C-alpha positions, -999 to +999 in steps of 0.1 A: +197+316+064+222+330+087+238+331+123+224+353+150+239+363+184+234+390+208+238+402+244+215+421+267+229+440+298+259+416+298+294+423+310+317+433+281+285+428+257+303+443+227+334+420+230+313+389+238+289+396+208+317+400+184+330+366+198+296+349+194+292+363+159+328+353+147+320+318+159+290+315+138+310+327+104+302+294+086+265+301+091+268+333+070+299+339+049+284+364+028+285+395+054+287+405+089+269+432+109+268+445+145+243+467+162+246+484+198+223+507+218+217+515+257+193+492+275+183+504+308+216+509+328+234+486+304+236+479+266+223+456+241+244+442+212+232+423+182+253+404+160+246+389+126+265+365+098+246+365+065+240+338+040+224+359+012+194+342-003+166+367-008+175+403-017+211+398-024+217+437-021+227+459+009+189+464+018+188+430+031+217+432+054+213+428+091+211+437+120+183+456+103+176+489+119+143+509+111+120+532+131+132+525+166+133+487+161+166+466+154+163+428+142+186+401+138+170+372+120+179+337+109+156+319+084+130+323+056+093+334+055+077+316+026+046+337+030+066+370+029+050+380-005+015+378+009+024+395+043+044+424+023+013+429+000-009+431+034+014+455+049+019+476+018-018+481+015-019+493+050+008+522+042+040+505+049+066+515+025+094+490+019+131+498+010+141+465-005+127+431-013+141+408+017+118+390+039+137+405+069+122+437+062+087+420+062+093+405+095+104+438+110+074+456+097+051+428+107+064+429+141+058+467+142+023+465+130+013+433+152+041+425+178+039+390+191+006+386+172+024+384+141+042+352+150+013+327+143+009+343+109+045+335+099+049+305+076+085+294+076+115+287+095+130+312+120+146+323+149+153+360+157+159+385+183+144+422+179+151+451+201+127+480+207+148+511+214+116+529+229+109+505+257+144+490+259+129+455+256+144+425+237+123+397+223+135+363+210+112+340+191+115+305+173+095+289+146+065+267+153+082+234+148+118+240+159+134+240+126+157+268+135+177+267+168+180+293+192+203+290+224+204+314+255+218+318+288+208+341+316+229+354+343+215+379+369+195+406+348+216+398+318+212+375+286+233+362+258+220+342+229+232+325+196+222+301+169+245+275+181+257+262+217+295+264+207+289+302+203+277+305+239+306+282+252+332+303+234+317+334+248+316+324+284+353+315+283+348+278+292+329+286+325+298+263+313+294+231+332+282+198+314+248+187+323+252+150+330+216+145+327+215+156+292+243+133+285+221+104+301+193+114+277+218+115+246+228+078+256+191+069+255+181+085+225+213+092+208+207+127+208+197+155+233+160+162+235+149+197+227+139+202+264+174+196+276+206+211+269+243+198+272+255+228+294+237+232+326+232+271+323+221+272+288+186+264+275+170+260+240+141+286+233+110+259+230+095+258+195+065+279+190+075+303+217+089+336+225+107+353+255+108+391+264+133+406+286+131+443+301+155+468+313+146+459+349+155+423+343+120+408+345+114+380+318+080+371+302+076+339+282+048+329+257+036+301+237+020+311+204+015+277+187+013+243+204+016+210+183-006+193+209-035+215+202-029+212+164-032+175+167-064+178+186-078+201+161-069+176+134-087+147+153-117+169+152-116+177+116-112+141+110-142+131+132-163+157+111-154+137+079-130+163+066-103+150+040-075+174+034-062+176-001-028+166+007-015+165-027-024+202-032-012+210+004+023+194-003+024+210-040+018+243-026+044+241+002+070+229-022+063+258-046+066+281-017+099+267-005+115+274-038+112+311-031+147+322-036+173+347-055+199+317-059+200+286-071+179+258-053+185+219-056+170+190-037+182+158-019+172+129-039+175+095-023+153+076-045+129+072-018+092+085-017+096+116+003+126+131-017+114+118-050+080+135-046+093+168-035+120+167-064+093+160-090+070+187-077+099+211-076+109+201-112+076+217-122+085+251-113+123+247-120+128+228-151+163+213-150+168+217-112+199+199-097+196+170-072+221+153-052+221+117-040+246+094-024+260+060-028+284+038-007+316+017-014+304-016-029+320-035+000+305-013+027+269-016+010+272-053+007+286-057+044+256-036+056+231-052+032+220-018+021+194-015-006+203+000-042+189+034-038+209+049-065+190+030-094+157+048-080+173+080-079+184+079-115+150+068-126+133+098-111+162+122-124+154+110-158+118+111-158+116+146-145+145+162-164+166+165-132+204+173-134+216+146-109+248+145-090+261+114-074+284+114-044+302+083-031+303+083+008+336+070+015+348+093+039+378+093+061+357+089+093+387+094+116+390+129+104+353+136+101+339+123+135+358+152+154+348+177+127+312+166+129+311+165+166+321+200+168+296+213+144+268+193+158+269+212+190+258+185+213+264+147+213+243+133+182+250+097+174+231+097+138+258+093+111+231+108+086+247+138+096+278+130+077+259+122+046+241+157+049+275+176+054+291+157+025+260+165+001+258+202+010+295+207+007+293+194-028+264+215-036+280+246-022+311+239-043+288+238-073+274+272-062+242+260-048+232+277-014+198+262-009+186+227-008+152+210-003+150+179+019+121+153+025+128+154+062+097+152+084+074+131+061+082+101+082+073+115+115+042+130+104+027+103+082+039+072+101+066+061+076+093+046+099+095+009+106+090+015+143+054+027+134+044-003+116+065-025+141+045-011+170+013-018+152+024-052+145+032-058+181-003-052+191-012-082+170+018-102+181+008-099+219-023-119+209-002-148+201-001-174+230+029-167+253+045-201+251+048-196+213+061-162+218+087-174+240+098-201+216+101-175+186+121-153+210+146-180+219+150-192+185+158-157+171+180-148+201+204-176+187+208-161+152+238-142+144+233-105+131+264-107+110+294-129+099+329-118+093+318-112+056+282-098+057+254-086+079+219-099+081+195-071+081+163-092+088+179-110+118+188-073+131+152-062+126+137-093+141+158-091+173+150-053+175+112-060+172+114-089+198+131-065+223+099-043+227+070-063+211+058-075+246+058-043+264+030-016+272+023+011+244+046+040+257+074+016+268+072-002+235+073+029+215+104+043+235+121+009+231+115+008+193+138+038+187+160+043+216+192+027+224+189+008+257+163-005+282+163+008+317+185-019+330+210-018+302+214+021+306+218+017+345+245-011+339+263+012+315+264+044+337+279+056+372+255+041+398+249+074+412+230+085+381+202+060+387+179+088+396+186+106+366+178+077+343+145+074+359+139+112+353+149+109+316+125+078+312+096+096+330+101+127+308+096+105+278+063+090+293+050+125+302+057+140+267+043+109+249+011+106+271+005+145+270-024+143+245-061+136+242-059+114+210-077+081+208-054+071+177-026+051+184-008+058+152-013+096+156-002+095+190+031+080+178+034+107+151+028+135+178+055+121+201+078+119+171+070+154+160+075+168+195+107+148+203+125+129+174+120+157+148+132+187+167+157+168+190+174+148+162+165+153+126+159+189+123+189+195+145+217+177+126+201+189+093+206+226+105+241+220+118+255+198+091+241+220+063+252+253+079+288+237+085+290+237+048+273+273+045+242+258+029+205+264+037+182+232+038+145+237+037+121+212+047+087+214+030+070+187+049+077+204+080+055+233+073+025+245+095-001+237+066+012+203+060+014+195+098-022+206+103-034+184+073-012+154+086-030+154+120-064+157+101-056+122+086-067+092+108-040+066+116-058+039+097-051+058+066-014+064+074-006+028+080-028+004+059-019-033+062+017-034+061+020-001+042+034+029+061+026+065+049-002+052+028-021+086+026+012+104+013+016+076-011-017+078-025-011+115-031+022+110-046+007+085-073-007+115-093+031+126-099+054+095-093+054+061-111+040+034-087+076+016-087+090+047-068+059+051-046+058+016-035+093+006-034+108-008-002+119+021+023+154+032+017+178+044+043+195+078+047+222+064+069+257+052+066+274+016+066+281+018+104+288-019+109+315-017+080+330+015+096+330+001+131+346-033+121+373-016+099+382+020+100+371+027+135+379-004+155+412+008+171+395+038+181+366+020+197+392+001+217+409+031+228+378+049+241+365+018+258+397+011+277+410+046+283+385+072+272+378+103+292+342+091+299+356+058+314+382+076+333+358+102+347+336+073+359+305+086+337+307+052+317+315+017+329+343-001+312+331-035+319+297-027+304+313-010+272+337-041+268+306-064+268+290-044+239+323-046+219+325-084+225+289-092+218+290-068+185+323-085+175+310-119+179+280-112+155+254-120+180+241-085+186+243-053+166+257-024+188+272-005+159+249+025+164+254+023+202+293+022+198+291+049+172+274+071+196+298+065+225+325+077+201+307+110+193+299+114+229+336+110+238+348+136+213+322+160+224+329+156+260+367+161+254+361+194+236+334+207+262+358+199+292+390+209+275+388+244+291+393+261+259+360+279+263+344+264+232+338+227+219+365+230+191+375+200+169+399+175+186+421+147+175+421+112+191 
């Protein structure tokens, strides 16, 4: 896992590449490298920051140059041993044992045809000295990031957006449409970028730029096609051996020359991976989180720690418990800087603190259960949308009565919150809506009218565009299975836009690599070969994964209530952050610029304080957006940490 950067026919390319690479130092503290070469009437410069995981020797250093190819690469190839054996049988002689060298030789042998053969997480740039062409590529599911920016016939790229902002000297303009999207979702979709000129290379794609400035793009893997193939496999009666596929993916993700540990929340996904990993790495370390007792009580959070301890004891895991009691006033600007774009999920803080603790203990690699909920319908929203179809059959007068009664209930008192009331209000906010609209409302922050009331009136058309984009992506499939349509929508938007993004940035901020065995091409293929009625059975989400896990885990863990990898937001907002919320609402940069409307924000604060609505997540995201915007418009050339 590393940081990559480069310029192609860019003014002052060497200086800019050095600046890009230096900005990414946290991603690779174990080494740095540069490469330069003529490219047409200009030059190409590649930079690299190394986090040494496989082949710790100098033969794994980057940029790696061999036989006219130069590669700067971020990621891990879990099928590198198999590819190495195939290439060696064809006459390739390897100097070291790194997967970087395997990728370089695979590219030499097959070019872009090697990409669908790669099993792992990756983003890379590879330059061919003979043709003068630079190719950028990104993994199938968007686990690893790659940002790029084109001006004229030149191009600049990097693992993080903040590097591009720094390298261009503060000349990037904020894309207000991306900020509107971030308010809706509390993250910026992978199809958009917070700066107008920059873009994210889409998952499963590549880009080639030639010395004459021509650019060619290609897609080598489409999730929509994988889902359609899975539907046909299911129709033919094929039942993938999910237990074997997840076990094999977990084993492959343990490939490392340094210690590996796991996240262990005590929930199904992380417990299953930890148990499987312990088979191959007896005594493996795991990290779990707890919260201050008063915060957990106020938030009505489940006691996940006791389940994590049970799993650790049963499988001989060395468990490390971390209490999440951060100084959020200090962490908020720090996390906003590292997250690159405005992301309003406080789980990023948990990830950063866990990875920091692991790194201090000498651990560089962590396994996470990320992705299982999206692929196997494990979120509450999935079950809630299925239940909404049944609710719509209830006579309308009765539904109106239920809605009115729930609307009068408080979500919190001054001493504690009521999760069941929060869930009920959330459910009723979308239960009567059509499928795509209901699904969007079940996990986004505002409905259309609420978003319009919050924003500058001139952005009404942008709001419409953002909502249309969601509908277009959600409906872009030929699946006849409601549950799998939701899973596909999540795997295309929610997973790369939020969960994989904050996991990458938060872990790399602590110079730690996080691997995601569920977000593996073979697991994904198997997931979409499972019909929706085997994913949600009765009121049980992720049913097929639970069935697979029962061969390893005790039923008490498999069928326990779903835990939360989140934070006690209501407690933080009502205590630690209350003064900051007032400042941002009354005199924040976003309010003064006219982007957000003071009166609408004030209503959110008042209704939340009265306990009638839970707007803690909305207000947390407003804070993250405010801090990000301050950094992005400061004129410093990079979104650096700022103070209130």
